C-alpha positions in Angstrom: -9.1 6.6 4.5 -9.4 3.5 7.0 -7.6 0.3 5.7 -9.6 -2.1 7.7 -6.3 -3.2 9.4 -7.5 -3.2 12.8 -7.1 -6.5 14.5 -5.2 -8.0 11.6 -2.2 -9.8 12.3 0.9 -9.0 10.4 4.6 -10.5 10.7 7.2 -7.9 9.6 10.9 -9.0 8.9 14.1 -6.8 9.5 11.7 -4.3 11.8 13.7 -2.8 14.0 14.8 0.1 11.9 15.2 1.9 8.5 11.9 0.7 6.3 11.1 -2.1 8.6 10.5 -0.3 11.7 8.6 2.7 9.9 6.5 0.1 8.3 5.9 -1.8 12.5 4.7 1.8 12.9 2.6 2.7 10.1 0.9 -1.2 10.9 0.0 -0.1 14.4 -1.2 2.9 13.4 -4.1 1.2 11.2 -5.1 -1.0 14.4 -2.6 -4.2 13.3 -1.3 -6.6 15.8 2.6 -7.3 14.8 5.1 -9.7 15.0 8.1 -8.5 14.2 11.4 -10.1 13.5 14.9 -8.8 13.7 18.4 -9.4 15.0 18.2 -6.6 17.4 14.8 -5.2 19.1 15.6 -2.4 21.5 13.3 0.1 19.0 10.1 -2.8 19.2 10.5 -3.6 22.4 8.4 -1.1 24.2 5.6 -0.5 21.2 2.1 -1.7 22.1 0.6 -4.2 19.9 3.8 -5.4 18.8 5.9 -8.8 19.6 9.5 -8.1 19.6 11.5 -11.4 18.5 15.1 -11.3 18.3 15.9 -14.5 15.1 18.6 -14.6 12.8 16.5 -14.5 9.2 19.5 -15.8 8.0 18.8 -18.9 9.8 17.7 -21.6 7.6 15.0 -22.0 10.2 14.4 -18.5 11.2 11.6 -17.3 9.4 9.6 -20.0 10.2 10.2 -19.7 13.9 8.8 -15.4 13.7 5.7 -17.0 11.6 4.9 -19.4 14.1 5.4 -17.2 17.2 2.5 -15.0 15.3 0.6 -18.1 14.6 1.1 -19.4 18.3 0.3 -15.8 19.9 -2.7 -14.8 17.7 -4.0 -18.2 15.9 -3.6 -16.7 12.6 -1.8 -14.5 10.2 -3.1 -11.7 7.7 0.0 -10.1 6.3 3.5 -10.7 5.7 6.1 -8.4 5.0 9.2 -9.1 3.8 11.8 -6.3 4.3 14.7 -7.7 5.4 17.8 -7.1 3.3 21.0 -5.4 2.7 23.6 -4.4 0.0 27.4 -4.9 0.2 28.9 -2.6 -2.7 31.5 -4.5 -5.1 33.6 -2.1 -5.9 35.8 -4.6 -8.1 32.8 -5.5 -10.1 31.4 -8.5 -11.5 34.8 -10.6 -11.9 35.7 -9.2 -8.7 32.4 -10.9 -6.9 32.6 -14.4 -5.6 30.2 -17.3 -5.3 30.4 -16.7 -2.1 28.9 -13.2 -2.1 26.7 -14.2 -5.0 25.2 -16.5 -2.0 25.3 -14.3 0.5 23.3 -11.8 -1.3 21.1 -14.8 -2.4 20.8 -15.6 1.2 20.3 -12.1 2.8 17.8 -10.8 0.2 15.8 -14.0 -1.4 16.0 -17.1 0.8 14.9 -15.3 3.8 11.5 -13.9 2.0 11.8 -17.5 0.5 11.5 -19.4 3.7 9.2 -16.9 5.1 6.3 -16.9 2.3 7.1 -20.8 2.4 6.1 -20.7 6.4 3.4 -18.2 6.0 1.4 -19.5 3.5 0.1 -22.4 5.6 -2.2 -20.5 7.9 -3.1 -18.3 5.0 -4.2 -21.3 3.1 -6.2 -22.8 6.1 -8.0 -19.1 6.9 -8.3 -18.6 2.7 -6.9 -15.2 3.1 -4.1 -13.3 3.2 -1.5 -10.6 1.7 2.2 -10.8 1.5 4.4 -7.9 0.6 7.8 -8.1 -0.9 10.5 -5.2 0.1 12.3 -5.6 -3.6 14.4 -2.5 -5.0 14.7 -0.7 -8.5 17.7 -2.6 -8.6 16.1 -5.6 -9.8 15.7 -4.0 -13.6 16.6 -0.8 -13.4 20.5 0.5 -14.1 21.8 -2.9 -13.3 25.7 -1.9 -12.4 28.7 -4.0 -11.1 29.0 -2.4 -8.2 25.2 -4.0 -7.0 25.2 -6.9 -9.4 24.9 -9.6 -6.8 22.2 -7.7 -5.3 20.1 -6.7 -8.3 19.7 -10.3 -8.9 18.8 -11.5 -5.5 16.3 -8.5 -5.7 15.2 -9.5 -9.4 14.4 -12.8 -8.1 12.4 -11.5 -5.5 10.2 -10.0 -8.3 9.9 -13.2 -10.2 9.0 -15.5 -7.4 6.4 -12.6 -6.5 4.8 -12.7 -10.1 4.7 -16.3 -9.9 3.1 -17.0 -6.3 0.5 -14.1 -7.5 -0.5 -16.4 -10.1 -0.7 -19.7 -8.2 -2.2 -18.1 -4.9 -4.4 -16.0 -6.0 -7.5 -18.3 -6.8 -7.0 -19.1 -3.2 -7.6 -16.0 -1.2 -3.5 -14.8 -1.3 -2.5 -11.7 -2.8 1.5 -11.4 -3.4 2.7 -8.1 -4.8 5.9 -6.5 -4.4 7.4 -2.6 -3.5 10.6 -1.6 -5.3 11.9 1.3 -3.6 14.9 3.7 -5.4 17.0 5.6 -3.4 16.0 5.5 0.6 16.9 7.8 3.5 18.4 5.5 5.7 21.5 4.1 6.7 21.7 1.6 3.6 22.7 4.8 1.9 23.4 7.0 4.4 24.7 5.9 7.1 28.3 4.7 8.6 29.7 1.9 5.8 26.5 3.0 3.6 26.7 3.2 -0.2 27.6 6.5 -0.6 30.5 6.3 2.2 31.6 2.9 0.3 31.7 4.6 -3.1 33.2 7.6 -1.9 36.3 5.7 -0.5 36.8 3.6 -3.4 36.6 7.1 -6.2 38.4 9.4 -4.0 35.8 11.7 -3.3 33.6 13.0 -0.6 30.2 11.1 0.9 28.6 14.6 0.4 29.6 14.5 -3.5 28.3 11.1 -3.6 24.7 11.7 -2.2 24.1 14.9 -4.0 25.1 13.0 -7.7 22.5 10.5 -6.6 19.9 13.3 -5.7 20.5 14.9 -8.9 18.8 12.3 -11.2 16.0 12.2 -9.1 12.8 13.9 -10.3 11.6 15.5 -6.6 15.1 15.9 -6.0 15.0 14.2 -2.8 15.6 10.8 -1.6 12.5 8.8 -0.4 11.5 8.5 3.4 11.0 5.1 4.9 7.3 6.2 5.9 6.9 7.0 2.4 7.7 3.3 1.7 5.7 2.3 4.4 2.7 3.8 3.5 2.6 2.1 0.1 3.6 -1.4 1.7 0.5 -0.9 4.1 -1.6 -0.1 1.5 -1.1 -3.1 -0.3 -1.1 -5.0 2.6 -4.8 -3.8 2.9 -8.2 -5.6 2.0 -8.6 -1.7 0.4 -6.5 -2.7 -2.6 -7.9 -6.5 -2.4 -7.9 -7.1 -6.0 -4.3 -6.1 -6.4 -2.2 -8.9 -6.7 1.3 -9.9 -8.9 2.2 -6.0 -9.1 5.6 -4.2 -8.6 5.2 -0.6 -7.2 8.1 1.7 -8.2 8.7 4.4 -5.3 11.8 6.0 -6.6 11.1 10.1 -7.1 10.8 10.2 -10.6 14.3 8.3 -11.0 13.5 5.9 -13.6 12.2 7.9 -16.5 10.7 5.1 -19.0 7.8 2.9 -18.9 
């Protein structure tokens, strides 16, 4: 299916690896130009039709600088994908999670996207169209637990904001949707200092046991791949889904058993 993204201009945050890199590759395969922002850009620098921007998206002006680069280079912005995010497992639970740690989670997982959206709305409103896709998480609503209490709260804020913006800006031609992955086979879960390794060290078991336990709860028996998340994000970015807005699509391999 032609997703009608040829020649479109997209900004992707957290684009250098994992889900962000998969999203960048998928948008490129559909013919888009991508302005890709990340602290490091070694996986982006050699890609055709990619403007790799080294930027700290935690800086208050970082997201706006990234969006402005797209406008400066291409004169428009059609798609914004807010993918940047991170989780730190809180082994000590809520009472051991400080205000500073909650603030870090909100800055990393909510304010980065909030600021990028604020910057992106100006060119999108001027042209009368645009698609914003925010990568949230099943932790925003499903099995919130003490180990991800700050991350879940931040991602819940992402979903809530997206719903609100879809209502305010839908009449002006701008769509806002979320994608909420469950466990994905990236460094966040499987890498050094990732969720599996962190939980394993805290509980005295090996990381393979943690991974196997997490996999056992998934109906498909495996983690989602970054490419699978990227496919869903790209569909939502496309005008092929032009009347879809305010929706939070879950991709979790059947982890969630309720409707």
